[in-house]
C-alpha positions, 0 to 999 in steps of 0.5 A: 759333619752332622751327627747325633750327639749327646754333647752340647756345643756352646752355641745352640739353635732352637725352633719356636712357634709364633707366640710361644714362651721363650723358655730357653732364654734367660729372663734378661735375654727374653726381655731383649728378644721381646724388646726387639720384636721377636715373636717367632713369626715365620721367616724371623730369627733372634740371635744372642751370640758372643761373650756373656750371652746365652749363645743361642739362635732362635728360628721362628716357624710361625703359627703351629697349625701352619708348620710344614716341612718347608717351614723347617727347611727354611728355618734351618737354612736361615740358621746355617747362614747365621752361623756362617755370618758369625764364623761359628764352626760348631753348634748344637741343633735342638730337634723336637716335633713341630706341629704335625711334623715328627721329630725325625722329619724335623731332624732330616729336613734340618740336616738337608737345609743346613747342608744347602746353606753351606753349598756354593759352586765356586770351582771357577773362582780364583779364591773360594769362599771360606766355609766356617761351619764344620760341626753340627751336633743334633740333640734329639730323642727320636731322630737317630744317626741312620736318619741323619745319614739318609738326609746327608746322602740325599742332599749329597745327591742333590748337590751332585746334580747341582754341580753337574748343571752348574758346570759350563758346557766347555767342560761338561759335554757328552763324554765328560757327563758320561765320565762323571756318571761313572766316577760318581757311581763307582763303588756303589754297586751301579753298573755304568755302560757308555755307548759310543756313536757307532754303538748308538748307530747299531741301536738305530737311534736315528732321532737321537743321532740327528740332534747330535749330528751338528756338534763336534762332540760325539754323543754318548748313550749312558745306561746305569743299572742298580739291581740289588734284587737281581737282573730278573726282577723288573726295575723303575727306569729313570730317563733323563734328558741329557742335552749338555748344550742347546743352541736351538740348532737352526732354530737358533735361540736368542743370546740371552736364552742360550746363556743358561742352556748348560742346564738343559741336561738337568734331567740327566743330572737328577737321575745321576744324583738320585742313583747316587743316593739310592745306591748309597742307602742300599735301597732294595729296589732295582733302578735303571738310569738312561741318558741320551747325551748330546749337544744341539749345535749348528754346522754343515752336518746339522739337522734342519727345520723341515727334515724328516728323521727316523727313530729306534722304533721306526717311527718317522718324525717331521722336524718342524723346529730344531729347538724341539730337540729334547723330545727327539733324544727322549724318543729313542731313550724312552723306547730303549727303556720300554724295549731293552730294559725290564721296566715296570715303570718309566719316569722321564725327567726333562727340561722340555718346554717353555710352555710348561714354564708359562703355565706353571712358573719356575717353582712347579714341575709339570707332569703328564702320565699314562698311569695316573696311579703312578703319578699320584704316588709321585705327587704324594712324595713330592708333597713331603719333599717340597718339590711340587708336581702339578698334573697337565692334560694329555688326551686325544686332542693333543695326540691328534695335533702331533700326527704328521703330514708326510711323516708319522709324527711332528716334533713341533706344532702350532696351536698352544698346549706345548707342554701337552703336545710334547708329552703326547709325542713322548707317549708314542714311544713308551710301548704302553709301559706305565709312564710319567713325564716330569717337565722340570724346565721351570724349577731345575734352574733358579735365576736368583736364590729363593728360600733354601736354594741358591741361584743356579741349578737346583737339583730338583727332583732328586729328593722325590725320585729317591723317596719314590723308589724308597716307598716302592722297595720290597 
């Protein structure tokens, strides 16, 4: 439980900048802190806990002019870990403005990171790790309970996404993903419609169906409608890639690469998590989530390299690589968003290409767009949320590369620029709607813990999607 409190618990957490006078400490403890070399540098901490002590945790933020929201998150995360390591169940966090970061923002970033510090995915452990921290009281003059509750809801949305991504494919497949979406959003004013295979066939989603044909698990098409403005108003439509497992099909992945392919539905997970936070907070903006969920497997029915498949739009697609499957499912999902939903803008979120990871590493989202104004707004939000977005090129050279020889388009081409050719393929199905494509292949999964994010699914970019919608509400 985290709440605004006038009560001061025995243990207090403070932030300090580099070189500041440690006025919160007694003279004796201050001397000890200096003796052990604590100066408030970024990433450092000093704790004095137990009987006959000041019972404080001091987190260094570094030089005041360099403090940003990520500095606060990392410091709060560290404080949470210190609390857990010392089996402290309740503490007070003293919140104040830091550098250019407002007191309210400091409070919200702190809440987010403290909750992250307690996150663990242990449902498959025989004995789950005990969680010690139960109560954090926020001591603040400017950060109110509504701000704290918002941070809690956004972070809960992130954790929902992380739990979905971390769940192995033996338990999470199209049907159970659809069920999870329905259960997660129940009672929040979100209408969840689940289309079965026959209904998907009726929609003529031939590209999506081709990808899922090799699996015994039937595909599901999931539409989640949050319409507080009424059905006649246009919506921001979020399209999440929903490959609950990707073997690569007949373009079979190596075993090592396949082991984490439960995470190939991270785009879908982020849409569900973002919708949870949006609906919990009652944002006054229509939002629709669309997910084409399936598995890409091998069997006698599976589609093959060299096949030509259709699509909901009627475009025919030469399959050069069955491991370039995400863009096929997204082709039909995006076209649905463009033609069956009253979309004012479409944002797709997908673990789409290894090429994006090669270009940008595993911490940055690659983005392409038909509407650069829309992309700039997302980048502005991402700067505050700490979910970095970098623009990649999209021009006629890439559009020419994906033109088919015997079909209309190719799903995979040689010659480099794989992240941009994949985006050019998706653009074909947007029907000139304002559109941004977010390639989260790198930052959606962490092989090891980094900063305030544990290993495994990261829940990126739930925070950015939520805050973008919030900025665009009426």
